[in-house]
Each structure stands twice: as C-alpha cells, then as structure tokens.
N, C-alpha and C positions, 0 to 999 in steps of 0.2 A: 769186747763182748764178742764178738767174732772168735776171737782165738780161745776163749772160754769155752764156748760153744761148740768151736770145732773140735776141742782138746775133749770137752765130755762124748763127745761123740766115737771119737778113736779110743776110747777109756773100753768099751765094750763091756765085760764080763767083769773089769776090774771096779769091782763097787767101790772103795774104798775112793780110788784116782776119778770114778764119776761124779761121787760128792762132789769132793773137793774142786773141781771143775764147773758142776754145778752151780754151787755155792759161789765160786766167782764170777759166774754168767749174772748174777743175783746184786752181786756188790758192784759190780761195772753198771749194769743197768740201773741203780739207782744214783753212782755216782755222773751217769752219765743224764741226768732230769737236772743237773744243776741247780738243784731245791732245797735249800741249806736243813729247811724244817724237816722232809723228808729223810736226809741221808744223817741226821742227827738221831732220828724215830730208829731209821734204819740200823743206825751202831749200838742202839738204848736194845733193840730186839735182835738183834746179830747170831747171838748165840741160841736163845731159842729157834728162829728160822734156821741154821744149821742143825741143830736135834730134829726138826720137824722134815728136812729133805733126808737126812739118814734113816726117818722113821720107814717115809715114804719107799728109799729105796731098799730096807733089809725087811720090811713087813709086807710079803705077800700079798696080805689081806687089804692092804692101801696101795689106793691107783696112784702112779705117779706117773705124773705128766711127760708126753713122749719127746721124742729130740724134735719129731717134726711139729708138736706144740710150741716147741722155743724157736725153733727157727721162723716160722709163720709170726710169731712175735715180734723177732727180732727184724724179718723183713717189713712189717708193718711201723716199726720205729723209726726204719734208716728211710720209708716215705714219708715218715712224719705223719702219718697216718694216724692221730689221737684218738679219735674213735674206735678204729679199728684195731685200734693196742690194748685200750682199754678191754673193750669186748672180748677177746683174746686172754688178755692176764685173768680178767673172772672165770671166764671158761676154763682157762687151765688151771687155774687154783680149786675150784666149786668142788669137784669131788674126793679131792685130799681133804680138806674142812670139812668136807660134810662125814666124810668116813673117818677123820679124828674126833670129831664130836660127838659121833656115836660107842666110840672108844672112850674116850677120856670128858665125861660129862660132866 
C-alpha cells in the first residue's frame, strides 16, 4: 500500500500513472483486509472501480480524494484504528459518490 501511495504522489500531473497507482493502492488495501468475501466482491467490481477512479481524475467537475486523504487513511490502517479508517473511508468516498450520482442518475 505504501509503495502504491508513494508512487501515486510521485506521478504528479501524469494522470495515467496516478490512476494506475491509485488503483494499485485500492487493490492492496482490499488484499490487506484478509477478507475473502471483500476480495471476491472487489474483484467483481474492479473494472467499475478503475473507471470511477479514472472519471474522478479526468473530470474536473468530480471531486478527487487528495493525496493527503489517502495518506490519512493509510496511517489509520497502520495504527489498526478501524473506527478512524472507516470514518476516513466514508469521508473520502462521499463527495465523489454524491457527484457521480448527480451526473449519472
């Protein structure tokens, strides 16, 4: 997760690279859960997740969670603070999901 997030930060304005590393971060996050059901579900929706990441990166009208948002989430996971990680996850996704709901009813 750390490597993917570091590479996401280094990608800067290289959107394709940032998308690739953002997706790698999310994939590593799911794998780190050691939850077979979540892993299967994520695998099933992986293409949709990748498309959503791409949409938020390419469409300036959609909010993209910041690098700092991602780093705070990773820090909570490292501390094994599941309550904080859940709160941050929801806060990180909510603006994008809300905006996507408005654009794609």
